[in-house]
C-alpha positions, 0 to 999 in steps of 0.5 A: 075223619081225623085227617079232614079235621087236621086239613081244615085246621091247617087251612084256617091258620091264616084266618086265625092269625089275622083274627088274633091280631085284630082281637089283640089290637081291639083289646089294647084299645079297650084296655086304654079306655078302661072297658071291662070284658063284659063291656066288650061282649056287649059292644061286639054283640051289637057292632060286628063290622070290622073298622066300626068296632074300633070307632065304637070303642072310642065312642063307648062311654060309661053311660050309653045314650040307648034311648037317643040311639034308638030314636036316631035310626 
């Protein structure tokens, strides 16, 4: 069991490295927009689509037009 766990961890290292790079860039963009950690949790729970998350960081404002966005669907 332990050897399988170690083998699985080694197999996931490339994915983990790319996820860390992606998360770092997204975090830097969020920090430049003065978004809090909680704002990012809300945004990432609603938008989980790669490049769309970078676009959403740029669109995120202090007060989100939630009602307008619901009606626009």
